[in-house]
Backbone as CSV, one residue per row, in Angstrom:
resi,resn,N_x,N_y,N_z,CA_x,CA_y,CA_z,C_x,C_y,C_z
1,UNK,46.144,-0.457,48.429,45.252,-0.984,47.394,44.790,0.157,46.493
2,UNK,44.926,-0.037,45.182,44.530,0.998,44.240,43.042,0.920,43.929
3,UNK,42.494,2.063,43.596,41.080,2.162,43.268,40.912,2.111,41.753
4,UNK,40.023,1.274,41.232,39.798,1.240,39.786,38.996,2.458,39.328
5,UNK,39.311,2.941,38.134,38.594,4.092,37.590,38.023,3.739,36.221
6,UNK,36.735,4.080,36.037,36.092,3.907,34.745,35.886,5.274,34.100
7,UNK,35.269,5.280,32.915,35.103,6.524,32.174,34.360,7.605,32.943
8,UNK,33.292,7.213,33.629,32.480,8.186,34.376,33.288,8.831,35.494
9,UNK,34.042,8.035,36.229,34.822,8.567,37.346,36.007,9.398,36.863
10,UNK,36.612,8.996,35.738,37.715,9.781,35.191,37.215,11.163,34.766
11,UNK,36.062,11.201,34.110,35.495,12.488,33.685,35.186,13.368,34.888
12,UNK,34.632,12.779,35.929,34.335,13.542,37.155,35.613,14.124,37.742
13,UNK,36.668,13.320,37.761,37.946,13.766,38.318,38.524,14.918,37.510
14,UNK,38.549,14.774,36.197,39.155,15.801,35.352,38.355,17.092,35.344
15,UNK,37.080,17.012,35.674,36.235,18.204,35.659,36.053,18.811,37.046
16,UNK,36.885,18.401,37.999,36.754,18.923,39.363,37.307,20.341,39.499
17,UNK,38.028,20.826,38.499,38.598,22.169,38.563,38.569,22.831,37.204
18,UNK,39.179,23.995,37.076,39.161,24.741,35.817,39.812,23.991,34.656
19,UNK,40.966,23.338,34.911,41.582,22.542,33.866,40.791,21.257,33.690
20,UNK,40.385,20.948,32.449,39.461,19.827,32.254,40.016,18.721,31.378
21,UNK,41.290,18.811,31.010,41.879,17.798,30.152,43.083,17.175,30.840
22,UNK,43.506,16.035,30.307,44.750,15.407,30.743,45.693,15.374,29.551
23,UNK,46.952,15.705,29.786,47.933,15.691,28.706,49.107,14.809,29.114
24,UNK,49.502,13.936,28.195,50.599,12.998,28.394,51.724,13.434,27.455
25,UNK,52.867,13.794,28.004,53.920,14.422,27.217,55.205,13.612,27.339
26,UNK,55.761,13.205,26.195,57.021,12.483,26.251,57.202,11.509,25.107
27,UNK,57.803,10.357,25.424,58.159,9.379,24.409,57.135,8.252,24.337
28,UNK,57.544,7.155,23.705,56.592,6.058,23.476,56.183,5.354,24.769
29,UNK,57.010,5.398,25.811,56.604,4.789,27.081,55.437,5.560,27.698
30,UNK,55.413,6.871,27.501,54.282,7.691,27.960,53.061,7.418,27.097
31,UNK,53.309,7.221,25.798,52.187,6.938,24.886,51.446,5.668,25.296
32,UNK,52.180,4.668,25.795,51.533,3.438,26.253,50.575,3.715,27.412
33,UNK,50.971,4.605,28.314,50.099,4.960,29.443,48.908,5.781,28.959
34,UNK,49.140,6.634,27.964,48.044,7.395,27.354,46.976,6.449,26.815
35,UNK,47.381,5.450,26.032,46.405,4.530,25.446,45.735,3.678,26.527
36,UNK,46.463,3.329,27.562,45.856,2.566,28.659,44.775,3.392,29.351
37,UNK,45.031,4.692,29.523,44.021,5.576,30.121,42.825,5.719,29.194
38,UNK,43.099,5.834,27.907,42.010,5.927,26.925,41.131,4.685,26.977
39,UNK,41.736,3.511,27.138,40.954,2.278,27.216,40.047,2.269,28.446
40,UNK,40.508,2.896,29.522,39.660,2.986,30.717,38.485,3.929,30.472
41,UNK,38.698,4.944,29.661,37.605,5.850,29.316,36.571,5.165,28.435
42,UNK,37.038,4.513,27.381,36.137,3.873,26.416,36.937,2.810,25.678
43,UNK,36.804,1.574,26.086,37.633,0.495,25.568,37.477,0.323,24.059
44,UNK,36.257,0.235,23.586,36.028,-0.019,22.159,36.543,1.128,21.305
45,UNK,36.249,2.367,21.712,36.671,3.534,20.932,38.185,3.667,20.906
46,UNK,38.829,3.386,22.039,40.287,3.489,22.110,40.952,2.455,21.204
47,UNK,40.454,1.217,21.234,41.020,0.174,20.379,40.837,0.513,18.900
48,UNK,39.656,1.039,18.555,39.378,1.378,17.164,40.289,2.502,16.677
49,UNK,40.477,3.530,17.510,41.332,4.646,17.100,42.795,4.225,17.023
50,UNK,43.241,3.438,17.977,44.636,2.998,17.986,44.958,2.164,16.754
51,UNK,43.990,1.373,16.320,44.204,0.520,15.150,44.404,1.326,13.872
52,UNK,43.921,2.562,13.870,44.029,3.409,12.674,45.296,4.260,12.653
53,UNK,46.045,4.254,13.752,47.244,5.094,13.829,48.318,4.547,12.894
54,UNK,48.836,5.410,12.054,49.895,5.010,11.117,51.229,5.674,11.449
55,UNK,51.195,6.855,12.014,52.406,7.578,12.382,52.589,7.519,13.889
56,UNK,53.595,6.779,14.335,53.802,6.604,15.770,54.373,7.857,16.426
57,UNK,55.233,8.560,15.716,55.893,9.732,16.296,55.074,10.982,16.002
58,UNK,53.870,11.020,16.585,52.949,12.122,16.315,52.053,12.343,17.524
59,UNK,51.460,13.532,17.575,50.514,13.853,18.641,49.210,13.096,18.411
60,UNK,48.505,12.808,19.496,47.235,12.080,19.430,46.251,12.733,20.383
61,UNK,44.988,12.812,19.978,43.912,13.277,20.859,42.843,12.203,20.929
62,UNK,42.290,12.033,22.115,41.218,11.055,22.304,40.167,11.663,23.221
63,UNK,38.914,11.563,22.815,37.818,12.097,23.610,36.749,11.031,23.795
64,UNK,36.137,11.082,24.963,34.995,10.215,25.243,34.066,10.970,26.170
65,UNK,32.873,11.274,25.675,31.965,12.103,26.466,32.593,13.466,26.718
66,UNK,32.668,13.855,27.971,33.216,15.176,28.303,34.705,15.121,28.636
67,UNK,35.299,13.935,28.623,36.710,13.803,28.988,37.584,13.802,27.737
68,UNK,38.728,14.497,27.830,39.622,14.593,26.689,41.054,14.324,27.141
69,UNK,41.739,13.456,26.394,43.138,13.130,26.648,43.964,13.540,25.442
70,UNK,45.144,14.077,25.686,46.067,14.417,24.611,47.413,13.767,24.871
71,UNK,48.003,13.220,23.817,49.378,12.772,23.891,50.210,13.689,23.007
72,UNK,51.302,14.201,23.548,52.206,15.076,22.807,53.535,14.354,22.632
73,UNK,53.891,14.101,21.366,55.156,13.437,21.080,56.299,14.425,21.343
74,UNK,57.026,14.173,22.424,58.074,15.103,22.855,59.177,14.308,23.562
75,UNK,59.920,13.483,22.834,60.885,12.587,23.477,62.047,13.299,24.155
76,UNK,62.313,14.556,23.746,63.394,15.310,24.371,62.878,16.345,25.385
77,UNK,61.573,16.302,25.658,60.950,17.122,26.705,61.279,18.606,26.558
78,UNK,61.085,19.114,25.358,61.365,20.532,25.109,60.278,21.206,24.278
79,UNK,59.065,20.648,24.301,57.987,21.191,23.469,57.352,22.416,24.118
80,UNK,56.702,23.201,23.296,55.971,24.374,23.778,54.816,23.961,24.685
81,UNK,54.147,22.869,24.344,53.016,22.407,25.158,53.480,22.054,26.570
82,UNK,54.631,21.403,26.684,55.161,21.070,28.001,55.454,22.335,28.795
83,UNK,56.122,23.279,28.172,56.447,24.538,28.855,55.189,25.253,29.321
84,UNK,54.199,25.352,28.445,52.962,26.057,28.782,52.177,25.339,29.874
85,UNK,52.114,24.017,29.792,51.349,23.255,30.775,51.963,23.371,32.164
86,UNK,53.288,23.258,32.247,53.961,23.393,33.536,53.851,24.809,34.079
87,UNK,53.925,25.787,33.194,53.821,27.179,33.636,52.448,27.474,34.205
88,UNK,51.411,26.877,33.613,50.057,27.094,34.122,49.904,26.545,35.535
89,UNK,50.541,25.389,35.800,50.499,24.832,37.152,51.328,25.682,38.104
90,UNK,52.498,26.127,37.637,53.396,26.912,38.487,52.742,28.195,38.965
91,UNK,52.059,28.888,38.074,51.465,30.177,38.415,50.089,30.046,39.040
92,UNK,49.524,28.834,38.978,48.162,28.666,39.468,47.136,29.301,38.548
93,UNK,47.522,29.504,37.289,46.651,30.166,36.324,45.493,29.250,35.956
94,UNK,44.286,29.648,36.331,43.097,28.851,36.008,42.306,29.431,34.842
95,UNK,42.769,30.558,34.316,42.038,31.203,33.223,42.559,30.768,31.856
96,UNK,43.831,30.431,31.828,44.455,30.096,30.560,43.846,28.821,29.988
97,UNK,43.593,28.838,28.704,42.953,27.693,28.056,43.844,26.455,28.090
98,UNK,45.153,26.652,28.278,46.052,25.503,28.274,46.211,24.877,29.658
99,UNK,45.543,25.407,30.665,45.611,24.804,31.997,45.048,23.382,31.941
100,UNK,45.763,22.427,32.536,45.371,21.029,32.476,45.069,20.500,33.875
101,UNK,44.124,19.557,33.942,43.831,18.914,35.220,44.937,17.943,35.597
102,UNK,45.563,17.337,34.595,46.605,16.338,34.840,47.661,16.448,33.750
103,UNK,48.926,16.458,34.168,50.049,16.462,33.233,50.970,15.301,33.625
104,UNK,51.178,14.354,32.707,52.120,13.263,32.928,53.296,13.459,31.983
105,UNK,54.509,13.481,32.530,55.711,13.777,31.757,56.681,12.618,31.870
106,UNK,57.274,12.216,30.760,58.259,11.141,30.822,59.118,11.071,29.571
107,UNK,60.356,10.710,29.748,61.287,10.573,28.628,62.628,10.108,29.139
108,UNK,63.568,9.948,28.221,64.912,9.546,28.607,65.564,8.621,27.599
109,UNK,64.786,7.699,27.033,65.368,6.714,26.129,65.902,7.350,24.843
110,UNK,65.244,8.423,24.388,65.730,9.074,23.172,67.021,9.847,23.423
111,UNK,67.212,10.292,24.653,68.502,10.900,24.992,69.598,9.852,24.825
112,UNK,69.322,8.633,25.305,70.293,7.552,25.184,70.540,7.193,23.722
113,UNK,69.489,7.245,22.910,69.609,6.859,21.503,70.360,7.895,20.667
114,UNK,70.126,9.187,20.967,70.567,10.229,20.047,71.685,11.131,20.559
115,UNK,71.816,11.273,21.868,72.772,12.236,22.410,74.138,11.586,22.661
116,UNK,75.194,12.356,22.362,76.546,11.864,22.603,76.783,11.632,24.093
117,UNK,76.397,12.622,24.905,76.466,12.486,26.358,75.026,12.487,26.872
118,UNK,74.423,11.316,26.875,72.993,11.193,27.161,72.649,11.688,28.561
119,UNK,73.445,11.310,29.543,73.125,11.656,30.929,73.209,13.166,31.141
120,UNK,74.249,13.798,30.614,74.396,15.252,30.767,73.247,15.991,30.091
121,UNK,72.863,15.552,28.888,71.759,16.196,28.175,70.450,16.034,28.941
122,UNK,70.234,14.842,29.493,69.022,14.592,30.269,68.995,15.453,31.530
123,UNK,70.122,15.543,32.220,70.196,16.369,33.422,69.897,17.824,33.109
124,UNK,70.450,18.332,32.031,70.206,19.730,31.659,68.729,19.976,31.390
125,UNK,68.088,19.023,30.726,66.666,19.167,30.428,65.827,19.140,31.703
126,UNK,66.122,18.195,32.574,65.357,18.098,33.817,65.616,19.297,34.723
127,UNK,66.836,19.814,34.713,67.132,21.026,35.483,66.275,22.193,34.998
128,UNK,66.130,22.296,33.686,65.330,23.384,33.122,63.865,23.252,33.522
129,UNK,63.364,22.008,33.552,61.973,21.773,33.956,61.789,22.072,35.435
130,UNK,62.636,21.491,36.268,62.497,21.636,37.723,62.797,23.059,38.166
131,UNK,63.748,23.716,37.491,64.137,25.063,37.885,63.032,26.087,37.767
132,UNK,62.055,25.809,36.936,60.922,26.741,36.809,60.166,26.900,38.124
133,UNK,60.288,25.913,38.996,59.497,25.907,40.220,60.307,26.282,41.455
134,UNK,61.584,26.632,41.250,62.449,26.868,42.381,61.998,27.981,43.310
135,UNK,61.457,29.053,42.750,61.034,30.189,43.565,59.519,30.352,43.566
136,UNK,58.824,29.255,43.315,57.368,29.322,43.192,56.684,28.938,44.490
137,UNK,55.453,29.416,44.646,54.654,29.004,45.796,54.177,27.564,45.630
138,UNK,54.310,27.025,44.431,53.928,25.648,44.170,55.180,24.805,43.998
139,UNK,55.143,23.575,44.477,56.196,22.633,44.133,55.866,22.079,42.745
140,UNK,56.820,21.338,42.169,56.580,20.808,40.831,55.321,19.957,40.796
141,UNK,55.124,19.170,41.805,53.945,18.297,41.857,53.064,18.688,43.033
142,UNK,52.750,19.951,43.125,52.055,20.553,44.261,51.087,19.620,44.970
143,UNK,50.904,19.857,46.258,50.004,19.018,47.053,48.654,18.912,46.370
144,UNK,48.182,17.699,46.258,46.946,17.447,45.532,45.744,17.977,46.300
145,UNK,45.037,18.880,45.674,43.786,19.383,46.234,42.766,19.397,45.111
146,UNK,41.496,19.066,45.395,40.486,19.104,44.341,40.473,20.468,43.665
147,UNK,40.483,20.461,42.327,40.422,21.707,41.598,41.770,22.254,41.197
148,UNK,42.853,21.574,41.543,44.178,22.027,41.165,44.810,21.043,40.188
149,UNK,45.676,21.583,39.309,46.380,20.739,38.365,47.368,19.840,39.080
150,UNK,47.711,18.753,38.434,48.625,17.794,39.030,49.672,17.421,37.990
151,UNK,50.945,17.564,38.357,52.041,17.191,37.474,52.709,15.944,38.035
152,UNK,52.778,14.903,37.230,53.414,13.656,37.627,54.507,13.314,36.620
153,UNK,55.571,12.697,37.110,56.691,12.342,36.253,56.892,10.826,36.249
154,UNK,57.116,10.289,35.060,57.492,8.891,34.934,58.998,8.758,35.074
155,UNK,59.475,7.700,35.713,60.907,7.431,35.650,61.274,7.014,34.236
156,UNK,62.566,6.941,33.952,63.005,6.446,32.651,62.796,4.932,32.651
157,UNK,61.965,4.471,31.725,61.595,3.045,31.700,62.755,2.211,31.161
158,UNK,63.404,1.390,31.993,64.484,0.553,31.464,63.908,-0.483,30.502
159,UNK,64.551,-0.706,29.380,64.070,-1.758,28.480,64.474,-3.136,28.989
160,UNK,63.931,-4.156,28.354,64.409,-5.515,28.613,65.513,-5.762,27.589
161,UNK,66.747,-5.613,28.046,67.886,-5.489,27.138,68.086,-6.709,26.253
162,UNK,67.753,-7.890,26.731,67.977,-9.103,25.941,67.131,-9.144,24.676
163,UNK,66.034,-8.362,24.656,65.146,-8.395,23.485,65.393,-7.229,22.525
164,UNK,66.247,-6.312,22.868,66.469,-5.154,22.010,67.161,-5.569,20.711
165,UNK,66.841,-4.835,19.631,67.552,-5.085,18.386,68.976,-4.526,18.500
166,UNK,69.775,-4.771,17.501,71.197,-4.407,17.555,71.378,-2.911,17.751
167,UNK,70.598,-2.104,17.040,70.733,-0.646,17.143,70.465,-0.165,18.564
168,UNK,69.368,-0.629,19.150,69.011,-0.177,20.495,69.974,-0.724,21.552
169,UNK,70.474,-1.930,21.349,71.452,-2.480,22.295,72.724,-1.653,22.302
170,UNK,73.058,-1.113,21.142,74.281,-0.323,21.029,74.130,1.048,21.667
171,UNK,72.947,1.631,21.559,72.768,3.026,21.987,72.176,3.184,23.384
172,UNK,71.292,2.281,23.784,70.639,2.419,25.094,71.415,1.595,26.111
173,UNK,72.220,2.273,26.883,73.086,1.600,27.849,72.447,1.605,29.240
174,UNK,72.484,0.458,29.883,71.834,0.304,31.180,72.378,1.291,32.205
175,UNK,73.693,1.504,32.205,74.265,2.411,33.206,73.775,3.850,33.019
176,UNK,73.510,4.231,31.780,73.005,5.583,31.530,71.568,5.721,32.010
177,UNK,70.755,4.715,31.756,69.367,4.734,32.234,69.341,4.786,33.765
178,UNK,70.212,4.012,34.394,70.287,4.009,35.853,70.688,5.386,36.391
179,UNK,71.640,6.025,35.729,72.080,7.355,36.159,70.965,8.390,35.998
180,UNK,70.202,8.281,34.924,69.077,9.201,34.719,68.055,9.048,35.841
181,UNK,67.736,7.814,36.194,66.760,7.592,37.262,67.298,8.027,38.618
182,UNK,68.591,7.877,38.818,69.191,8.371,40.056,69.043,9.887,40.132
183,UNK,69.213,10.554,39.015,69.074,12.018,39.008,67.624,12.426,39.258
184,UNK,66.694,11.641,38.745,65.284,11.902,39.039,65.028,11.804,40.547
185,UNK,65.659,10.834,41.208,65.536,10.711,42.667,66.061,11.970,43.364
186,UNK,67.202,12.485,42.887,67.779,13.695,43.483,66.835,14.882,43.338
187,UNK,66.234,15.029,42.171,65.319,16.152,41.939,64.044,16.012,42.762
188,UNK,63.644,14.761,43.014,62.476,14.533,43.870,62.697,15.136,45.244
189,UNK,63.892,14.960,45.773,64.222,15.489,47.096,64.278,17.009,47.098
190,UNK,64.866,17.584,46.056,65.082,19.036,46.019,63.798,19.792,45.712
191,UNK,63.037,19.306,44.723,61.901,20.062,44.206,60.543,19.438,44.505
192,UNK,60.490,18.362,45.260,59.231,17.698,45.550,58.537,17.240,44.269
193,UNK,59.336,16.817,43.291,58.751,16.240,42.081,58.149,14.888,42.404
194,UNK,56.955,14.658,41.914,56.314,13.356,42.147,56.688,12.421,41.010
195,UNK,57.693,11.591,41.254,58.132,10.605,40.271,57.508,9.266,40.640
196,UNK,56.841,8.653,39.695,56.108,7.418,39.955,57.071,6.228,39.892
197,UNK,57.881,6.096,40.927,58.928,5.074,40.953,58.355,3.658,40.987
198,UNK,57.109,3.531,41.376,56.485,2.198,41.385,56.416,1.610,39.978
199,UNK,56.463,2.462,38.946,56.463,1.968,37.569,57.634,1.013,37.336
200,UNK,58.783,1.323,37.944,59.965,0.493,37.738,59.759,-0.902,38.312
201,UNK,59.122,-0.965,39.468,58.919,-2.265,40.116,57.909,-3.133,39.378
202,UNK,57.057,-2.526,38.553,56.046,-3.297,37.843,56.649,-4.183,36.750
203,UNK,57.826,-3.793,36.254,58.398,-4.547,35.135,59.845,-4.971,35.350
204,UNK,60.452,-4.554,36.444,61.865,-4.785,36.668,62.209,-6.277,36.680
205,UNK,63.119,-6.666,35.764,63.600,-8.052,35.680,62.472,-9.063,35.437
206,UNK,61.394,-8.620,34.775,60.270,-9.523,34.486,60.099,-9.593,32.968
207,UNK,60.660,-10.588,32.306,60.561,-10.674,30.839,59.125,-10.615,30.327
208,UNK,58.199,-11.250,31.055,56.809,-11.293,30.593,56.126,-9.933,30.639
209,UNK,56.741,-8.957,31.303,56.145,-7.627,31.408,56.387,-6.782,30.161
210,UNK,57.232,-7.278,29.242,57.627,-6.489,28.071,57.078,-7.083,26.779
211,UNK,56.838,-6.176,25.838,56.482,-6.609,24.496,57.717,-7.182,23.803
212,UNK,57.521,-7.726,22.617,58.607,-8.405,21.907,59.778,-7.482,21.592
213,UNK,59.507,-6.174,21.409,60.597,-5.260,21.070,61.505,-4.938,22.255
214,UNK,61.079,-5.318,23.465,61.890,-5.071,24.640,61.835,-3.655,25.173
215,UNK,61.158,-2.762,24.455,61.105,-1.351,24.849,59.858,-1.010,25.651
216,UNK,58.740,-1.588,25.282,57.454,-1.188,25.840,56.855,-2.264,26.734
217,UNK,56.170,-1.799,27.759,55.461,-2.717,28.641,54.241,-3.291,27.927
218,UNK,53.847,-4.489,28.302,52.636,-5.083,27.743,51.419,-4.282,28.210
219,UNK,50.284,-4.398,27.517,49.092,-3.623,27.897,48.685,-3.796,29.364
220,UNK,48.829,-5.004,29.907,48.439,-5.217,31.302,49.254,-4.369,32.268
221,UNK,50.551,-4.211,32.003,51.401,-3.359,32.839,51.058,-1.896,32.622
222,UNK,50.847,-1.509,31.363,50.464,-0.126,31.071,49.143,0.225,31.750
223,UNK,48.227,-0.726,31.823,46.953,-0.497,32.518,47.187,-0.196,33.996
224,UNK,48.103,-0.946,34.625,48.423,-0.700,36.025,49.101,0.652,36.212
225,UNK,49.930,1.030,35.268,50.576,2.334,35.337,49.540,3.459,35.211
226,UNK,48.595,3.303,34.284,47.531,4.296,34.140,46.693,4.375,35.402
227,UNK,46.429,3.234,36.008,45.654,3.195,37.250,46.379,3.942,38.366
228,UNK,47.692,3.805,38.413,48.490,4.532,39.410,48.384,6.032,39.195
229,UNK,48.504,6.462,37.943,48.382,7.889,37.619,47.027,8.420,38.066
230,UNK,45.973,7.694,37.747,44.622,8.136,38.093,44.402,8.156,39.599
231,UNK,44.986,7.207,40.305,44.854,7.208,41.757,45.527,8.432,42.367
232,UNK,46.697,8.790,41.868,47.384,9.978,42.393,46.602,11.251,42.101
233,UNK,45.985,11.303,40.944,45.247,12.512,40.581,43.860,12.558,41.217
234,UNK,43.173,11.438,41.236,41.725,11.468,41.451,41.231,11.048,42.830
235,UNK,42.038,10.376,43.616,41.512,9.842,44.876,41.025,10.917,45.831
236,UNK,41.622,12.106,45.779,41.152,13.183,46.651,39.896,13.861,46.120
237,UNK,39.599,13.621,44.855,38.364,14.181,44.276,37.194,13.259,44.573
238,UNK,37.421,11.961,44.367,36.378,10.963,44.598,36.582,10.392,46.001
239,UNK,36.164,11.128,47.005,36.484,10.797,48.395,35.466,9.833,48.999
240,UNK,35.716,8.527,48.824,34.895,7.564,49.553,35.785,6.618,50.349
241,UNK,36.960,7.118,50.754,37.867,6.361,51.634,37.139,6.027,52.932
242,UNK,37.373,4.866,53.546,38.373,3.873,53.157,37.805,2.702,52.384
243,UNK,36.626,2.871,51.826,35.914,1.708,51.304,36.348,1.282,49.912
244,UNK,37.008,2.152,49.163,37.315,1.793,47.776,38.795,1.934,47.446
245,UNK,39.670,1.797,48.406,41.092,1.858,48.111,41.782,2.944,48.899
246,UNK,43.030,2.686,49.264,43.746,3.632,50.105,44.980,4.202,49.435
247,UNK,45.328,3.735,48.247,46.520,4.239,47.582,46.407,5.721,47.266
248,UNK,47.513,6.448,47.488,47.672,7.806,46.966,46.645,8.782,47.507
249,UNK,46.053,8.479,48.629,45.003,9.327,49.208,45.625,10.311,50.180
250,UNK,45.227,11.561,50.102,45.736,12.583,51.009,44.890,12.576,52.272
251,UNK,45.368,11.884,53.304,44.620,11.756,54.543,44.670,13.069,55.321
252,UNK,43.562,13.432,55.900,43.512,14.672,56.669,42.712,14.437,57.943
253,UNK,42.997,15.266,58.965,42.295,15.172,60.240,41.671,16.511,60.559
254,UNK,40.500,16.468,61.217,39.903,17.723,61.637,40.579,18.176,62.934
255,UNK,40.402,19.445,63.346,41.091,19.970,64.520,40.858,19.171,65.798
256,UNK,39.643,18.632,65.980,39.363,17.888,67.207,40.214,16.632,67.290
257,UNK,40.465,15.964,66.140,41.316,14.787,66.138,42.749,15.137,66.514
258,UNK,43.217,16.269,65.990,44.576,16.710,66.296,44.714,17.001,67.783
259,UNK,43.704,17.664,68.383,43.728,17.974,69.815,43.767,16.687,70.640
260,UNK,42.918,15.709,70.290,42.884,14.455,71.032,44.220,13.728,70.981
261,UNK,44.852,13.738,69.820,46.158,13.105,69.700,47.178,13.823,70.575
262,UNK,47.126,15.162,70.576,48.041,15.942,71.405,47.848,15.653,72.884
263,UNK,46.596,15.562,73.315,46.299,15.254,74.723,46.807,13.861,75.076
264,UNK,46.633,12.920,74.165,47.094,11.561,74.410,48.597,11.500,74.623
265,UNK,49.352,12.207,73.766,50.802,12.228,73.925,51.206,12.901,75.238
266,UNK,50.476,13.955,75.631,50.789,14.646,76.886,50.582,13.721,78.082
267,UNK,49.490,12.953,78.081,49.231,12.016,79.166,50.299,10.933,79.242
268,UNK,50.716,10.432,78.087,51.775,9.421,78.081,53.063,9.973,78.657
269,UNK,53.380,11.224,78.321,54.588,11.852,78.846,54.508,12.002,80.365
270,UNK,53.335,12.397,80.884,53.167,12.561,82.333,53.306,11.216,83.055
271,UNK,52.716,10.177,82.488,52.820,8.858,83.092,54.274,8.378,83.132
272,UNK,54.998,8.621,82.029,56.402,8.219,81.992,57.214,8.975,83.039
273,UNK,56.942,10.287,83.189,57.650,11.096,84.184,57.351,10.596,85.593
274,UNK,56.077,10.240,85.836,55.686,9.765,87.158,56.407,8.463,87.504
275,UNK,56.536,7.590,86.553,57.235,6.331,86.783,58.701,6.569,87.128
276,UNK,59.341,7.497,86.382,60.745,7.797,86.639,60.955,8.365,88.037
277,UNK,59.996,9.142,88.521,60.114,9.777,89.831,59.622,8.866,90.962
278,UNK,59.148,7.681,90.622,58.649,6.771,91.643,57.311,7.193,92.201
279,UNK,56.584,8.048,91.460,55.283,8.530,91.915,54.212,7.536,91.487
280,UNK,53.071,7.578,92.179,51.946,6.700,91.852,50.888,7.486,91.106
281,UNK,50.797,7.240,89.834,49.754,7.891,89.040,48.408,7.258,89.373
282,UNK,47.348,8.057,89.451,46.011,7.505,89.672,45.661,6.422,88.671
283,UNK,46.104,6.627,87.403,45.801,5.637,86.403,46.530,4.314,86.657
284,UNK,47.789,4.445,87.145,48.547,3.244,87.442,47.971,2.514,88.643
285,UNK,47.515,3.281,89.659,46.906,2.681,90.848,45.650,1.912,90.458
286,UNK,44.828,2.516,89.576,43.606,1.849,89.146,43.925,0.534,88.426
287,UNK,45.025,0.551,87.656,45.376,-0.673,86.950,45.752,-1.783,87.907
288,UNK,46.387,-1.391,89.038,46.777,-2.372,90.044,45.553,-2.856,90.823
């Protein structure tokens, strides 16, 4: 069960460490999650600002109180902001002004639209991103701890192909999108990249989950995607488990719990050995 987040809780989460902003980097599918997060911060302000946007392929900033969100238009995932943000997480640099509390990265559809060999170009880009962390003390999506940056990756959002216009139907091929997501799965295993694969299940084969253009999820789905992102980032900061949701929570045990579990397994092993040897355990005798 996911935990709902409002503006106050989002601000608390983002301010739990040195990096105090969230940055959403990628294509229009990432932009939808950016606006959904903005609506959770301040619904009226987000709607008003979105209504004034005239250039879709542009960077956007949104602030509410002490919380700040940035969207960086980077459909080919090669921007300076992406490089700097990932490097800050990789090095654990908390002094750099570009250090972010949360980085959400996603793209792929523009590779399909513009590249001759879309899958190869996408693989090369993802290799360059993941390779930065190969010899690092941090994984790409390092274990979530309060006060540390968090890098999350969106899968390539498959469109609803029946609704695409002629141009997009010609360029965005389902098999290429599938291959890109398969490669994301491979990188998850190698580099511990946190890819939010649940995004795919939210809209897969569900016509009502898509807007009329067939490319973007409806606001209700984008809201759920934003909620997933916030749960992965914030649940360990706002620790009131188990009363307000269990999704994406990093469960931990104190040493005494670990010892008790170890003792329990040892006793079970002794009882099993006694049974095999035909011995009478005191515990078994008491049960009889």
